[in-house]
matplotlib code that plots the C-alpha trace (Angstrom):
import matplotlib.pyplot as plt

x = [127.4, 123.8, 122.3, 124.5, 126.2, 128.4, 129.0, 129.6, 129.5, 131.2, 130.5, 133.8, 133.9, 133.3, 132.8, 136.0, 138.3, 138.0, 139.5, 142.4, 142.1, 138.4, 136.1, 135.3, 139.0, 140.1, 137.8, 138.4, 142.3, 141.6, 139.6, 142.3, 144.7, 142.7, 141.8, 138.1, 136.8, 133.9, 130.9, 131.8, 128.2, 126.7, 129.0, 127.0, 124.3, 126.2, 127.3, 123.5, 122.5, 125.6, 124.6, 120.8, 122.9, 124.1, 120.8, 119.5, 119.2, 116.9, 119.2, 118.3, 120.5, 123.6, 125.7, 126.5, 129.3, 132.1, 132.9, 135.3, 134.4, 130.5, 132.3, 134.5, 131.2, 129.3, 131.6, 132.1, 128.7, 128.7, 131.5, 129.8, 126.4, 128.4, 130.0, 126.9, 125.9, 128.7, 131.2, 131.5, 132.1, 129.0, 131.7, 133.6, 131.4, 132.8, 136.1, 134.3, 135.9, 139.5, 138.2, 137.2, 140.3, 143.0, 140.5, 140.9, 145.0, 144.4, 142.6, 144.6, 142.8, 143.3, 141.5, 139.8, 141.9, 139.3, 139.3, 142.2, 141.4, 137.6, 138.2, 140.7, 138.3, 135.5, 138.1, 139.1, 135.5, 135.4, 133.0, 133.4, 134.0, 133.2, 132.7, 129.9, 130.5, 129.3, 132.3, 134.1, 135.8, 138.9, 137.9, 140.0, 143.2, 142.5, 141.9, 144.8, 147.0, 145.8, 146.9, 143.0, 142.4, 144.0, 141.3, 137.9, 136.9, 135.7, 135.2, 132.1, 132.4, 129.0, 130.9, 132.4, 129.4, 126.8, 124.9, 124.7, 123.0, 120.5, 119.6, 118.8, 121.3, 124.3, 123.2, 122.4, 125.4, 127.6, 125.3, 126.2, 129.9, 129.3, 128.3, 125.3, 121.2, 120.2, 119.3, 123.4, 124.2, 124.9, 125.5, 126.8, 127.3, 126.6, 123.6, 120.3, 118.6, 121.8, 123.2, 120.6, 117.1, 118.7, 120.1, 117.3, 115.0, 117.7, 116.7, 119.9, 120.2, 121.8, 123.1, 123.8, 127.0, 126.5, 130.1, 129.5, 125.5, 123.7, 120.8, 120.1, 116.2, 117.2, 114.9, 114.7, 117.7, 120.5, 122.4, 126.3, 129.2, 131.8, 132.4, 133.0, 129.4, 129.3, 130.1, 126.8, 124.8, 126.4]
y = [40.5, 39.3, 41.4, 44.0, 43.1, 45.9, 43.7, 40.7, 40.1, 36.3, 34.7, 34.1, 31.0, 27.6, 30.1, 31.2, 29.0, 26.1, 25.1, 22.1, 20.0, 20.3, 21.1, 17.9, 16.5, 19.4, 19.0, 15.6, 16.1, 18.3, 16.6, 13.9, 16.2, 17.7, 13.7, 14.0, 10.8, 11.0, 8.9, 8.7, 7.3, 10.6, 13.3, 13.9, 14.8, 17.0, 19.1, 19.2, 20.5, 22.6, 24.4, 25.5, 28.3, 29.3, 29.8, 33.0, 35.4, 38.5, 41.9, 42.4, 39.8, 40.4, 42.4, 45.4, 46.8, 44.1, 42.2, 39.9, 38.9, 38.3, 36.4, 33.6, 33.5, 32.4, 30.0, 28.7, 27.9, 26.1, 23.7, 22.7, 22.1, 19.8, 18.2, 17.5, 15.2, 13.5, 13.1, 10.2, 12.0, 14.0, 16.7, 17.2, 19.9, 22.6, 22.0, 23.9, 27.3, 25.6, 23.5, 26.5, 28.3, 25.2, 25.3, 28.5, 28.2, 25.0, 26.7, 26.6, 28.5, 27.2, 29.0, 26.9, 26.4, 28.0, 31.6, 33.4, 32.6, 34.1, 36.8, 38.0, 37.5, 38.9, 42.3, 42.3, 43.0, 46.0, 44.4, 46.0, 42.9, 42.3, 40.0, 39.8, 37.1, 35.8, 35.8, 36.6, 40.1, 38.7, 38.5, 41.0, 39.5, 35.9, 37.2, 38.9, 36.0, 33.9, 37.1, 37.4, 40.9, 43.1, 41.8, 43.0, 46.8, 46.0, 43.2, 43.1, 41.1, 40.8, 41.0, 44.0, 45.5, 44.5, 43.0, 39.2, 37.9, 37.2, 40.8, 43.2, 46.4, 44.0, 43.5, 47.5, 48.9, 45.6, 47.7, 51.3, 50.6, 49.1, 52.2, 49.8, 49.2, 46.0, 45.0, 45.4, 43.2, 39.1, 37.4, 33.9, 31.8, 28.5, 28.9, 28.7, 30.5, 33.1, 34.0, 33.4, 34.0, 37.5, 38.8, 38.2, 40.1, 42.6, 43.1, 41.3, 38.5, 35.3, 32.4, 29.0, 27.5, 23.5, 22.0, 19.4, 18.3, 19.0, 20.6, 19.3, 20.4, 24.0, 26.0, 30.0, 30.5, 28.9, 26.0, 26.4, 23.8, 26.2, 29.6, 29.4, 28.9, 32.9, 33.8, 31.9, 34.0, 37.7]
z = [100.9, 100.3, 103.3, 103.6, 106.6, 108.3, 111.4, 112.6, 116.3, 118.3, 121.5, 123.0, 124.7, 122.4, 119.6, 119.4, 121.7, 124.0, 126.8, 126.3, 127.9, 128.2, 131.3, 132.8, 132.1, 134.4, 136.4, 137.5, 137.4, 140.5, 142.8, 142.5, 143.4, 146.6, 147.1, 146.2, 145.2, 142.7, 142.0, 137.7, 137.4, 139.1, 137.3, 134.3, 136.2, 138.5, 135.8, 134.4, 138.2, 138.0, 134.7, 135.6, 137.6, 134.1, 132.4, 131.8, 134.6, 135.1, 134.9, 138.3, 139.5, 137.6, 139.7, 138.5, 138.9, 138.6, 141.6, 141.8, 144.9, 143.6, 140.5, 143.1, 144.9, 141.8, 140.3, 144.1, 144.2, 140.6, 142.0, 145.5, 143.7, 141.3, 143.8, 145.9, 143.6, 142.4, 145.6, 147.6, 150.8, 151.6, 153.1, 150.3, 149.0, 151.6, 149.3, 146.2, 146.5, 146.7, 143.5, 141.9, 142.4, 141.3, 138.2, 137.3, 137.9, 135.1, 132.5, 129.4, 126.4, 122.9, 119.2, 117.1, 113.8, 111.8, 113.7, 112.4, 108.7, 109.5, 110.9, 108.3, 105.3, 107.1, 108.1, 104.4, 103.6, 105.6, 108.4, 111.9, 114.2, 118.0, 120.7, 123.4, 126.0, 129.4, 130.6, 134.3, 133.9, 132.5, 128.9, 127.5, 128.8, 127.7, 124.4, 124.6, 125.7, 122.7, 120.0, 119.2, 120.6, 118.2, 115.7, 117.1, 117.5, 120.9, 123.6, 125.9, 129.0, 131.0, 134.3, 133.5, 131.3, 134.1, 131.5, 130.2, 126.9, 126.1, 127.9, 124.9, 126.7, 125.9, 121.8, 121.8, 123.4, 120.7, 117.7, 119.3, 119.3, 116.1, 114.4, 112.9, 113.3, 114.3, 110.4, 109.3, 112.4, 112.9, 115.6, 116.1, 118.8, 120.3, 122.9, 121.7, 124.3, 125.2, 121.7, 119.4, 121.2, 122.5, 119.0, 117.7, 119.9, 119.5, 116.1, 114.6, 112.8, 114.4, 113.8, 115.9, 116.0, 116.3, 116.8, 117.9, 116.4, 119.4, 118.0, 114.9, 115.3, 115.8, 113.7, 115.3, 113.2, 110.9, 111.9, 111.1, 112.0, 112.1, 111.6, 108.2, 107.1, 108.4, 104.8, 103.6, 105.8, 105.4]

ax = plt.figure().add_subplot(projection="3d")
ax.plot(x, y, z, "-o")
ax.set_aspect("equal")
plt.show()
């Protein structure tokens, strides 16, 4: 342990696990089942525009306490924005809620291959393990369903906590539950803004997980291509 690391925190989606099949495949299949014809040449544009809704929000804009209704509205709006760009029929964005609910029902989660080995090795070193994720309220259930829940000391689901990354409060809560100072904690995730910037502002060290090589010029924190890279930064 080079830096006296006592706790390692992980993002969840696209860090520990991913949708299988992936998001575009599920969305396209759901639209086909619902008779929604898409302009595939504008699909990427629609995703980019919808993803602006996922940008960091001010703490006052995060619903607290948890509200399933608010979560449903958010993801319905996400799909409405996406459909407004790439659906050929201008009335099809009205089906956004149906698309959202069909999409959610079709999700299957897959753990990345290296996850179990990495967690086991970290645990052997006596390191506290936690999850800090911008999620939709059911993260503990998802972690239980894929057999990962027992591998962690705690799980912070932003929708349940009332704060989300990159807010300092969610990182501070992780430090409190782990019983460590920021200088003894390392956070790893796939978002430069939510994971790296949030962790650094909270006084932690951070790693950017870049599985697909999308951030090769990133310099604000070390970049790794798999979770096994964490062992070079403990």
